[in-house]
C-alpha positions in Angstrom: 0.2 0.2 0.1 1.3 3.3 -1.1 0.5 5.1 2.1 3.1 2.8 4.1 5.6 3.4 1.2 8.7 5.2 2.6 9.6 7.0 -0.7 5.7 8.2 -0.9 6.0 9.3 2.9 8.8 11.4 2.2 7.5 13.2 -1.2 3.9 13.6 0.6 5.8 15.3 3.9 8.0 17.5 1.6 4.6 18.4 -0.9 3.0 19.4 2.4 5.8 21.6 3.5 5.6 23.5 0.2 1.9 23.9 0.3 2.1 25.2 3.5 4.6 27.7 2.8 2.8 29.0 -0.2 -0.7 28.9 2.1 1.0 31.2 4.4 2.4 33.6 1.7 -1.0 33.6 -0.2 -2.8 34.5 3.4 -0.3 37.1 4.0 -1.0 38.4 0.8 2.8 38.1 -0.3 4.2 37.3 -3.4 5.1 33.4 -4.2 8.7 33.7 -6.1 8.8 31.8 -9.2 11.3 29.0 -7.6 8.8 28.2 -5.2 6.2 27.7 -7.5 8.7 25.5 -9.8 9.6 23.6 -6.5 5.8 22.6 -6.0 5.2 21.7 -9.6 8.0 19.4 -9.6 7.0 17.9 -6.3 3.5 17.7 -7.6 4.9 15.7 -11.1 6.9 13.3 -8.7 3.9 12.3 -6.7 1.8 12.1 -10.0 4.2 9.8 -11.4 4.3 7.5 -7.9 0.5 7.4 -8.1 -0.4 6.9 -11.4 -0.5 2.7 -11.0 -2.4 3.1 -7.7 -6.3 2.5 -8.0 -7.1 4.8 -4.9 -5.4 7.6 -4.0 -4.8 8.3 -0.3 -7.2 10.5 1.4 -4.2 12.7 3.1 -3.1 13.6 -0.5 -6.8 14.0 -1.4 -7.7 16.6 1.0 -4.2 18.3 1.2 -4.6 19.0 -2.8 -8.4 19.9 -2.6 -8.0 22.2 0.3 -5.1 24.1 -1.1 -6.6 24.1 -4.5 -9.8 26.0 -2.6 -7.0 28.6 -1.4 -5.6 29.2 -4.7 -8.9 29.4 -6.0 -10.1 32.0 -3.8 -7.3 34.0 -4.0 -7.1 34.3 -7.9 -10.9 34.8 -8.0 -10.3 37.9 -5.4 -7.3 39.2 -7.2 -7.8 38.5 -10.6 -4.5 39.2 -11.8 -2.9 37.1 -14.3 -0.1 35.6 -11.9 -2.7 34.2 -9.8 -4.6 32.8 -12.6 -1.8 31.3 -14.3 -0.7 29.8 -10.9 -4.3 28.2 -10.9 -4.1 26.8 -13.8 -1.1 25.4 -13.4 -1.9 23.7 -10.4 -5.2 22.2 -11.9 -3.0 20.9 -14.6 -1.2 19.0 -12.2 -4.0 18.0 -10.1 -5.9 16.4 -13.1 -2.6 14.4 -13.7 -2.7 12.9 -10.4 -6.1 12.1 -10.1 -6.9 11.6 -14.0 -6.0 7.9 -14.0 -7.3 7.2 -10.6 -10.9 9.0 -11.0 
């Protein structure tokens, strides 16, 4: 089971840390640096490749991604600037890749 896999746990922990950092930046209305976005995209791609053969996505991963998506979507809806909308679009693409084969 993937939840018990050390590689998955390590990747998930790193992803949660990055999501937490970006969430704080969003909530405090600070700019998200491009390097931080790339780090998030890289971690999402790594998780995506790891879970692509899984039948079921872990509840922790699903709820983490859902809650983060809601935050980013709310921020993009409120700000309506290109940067926020592009970030939302990229995030949506990665989330679709993760859930695409598993939905």
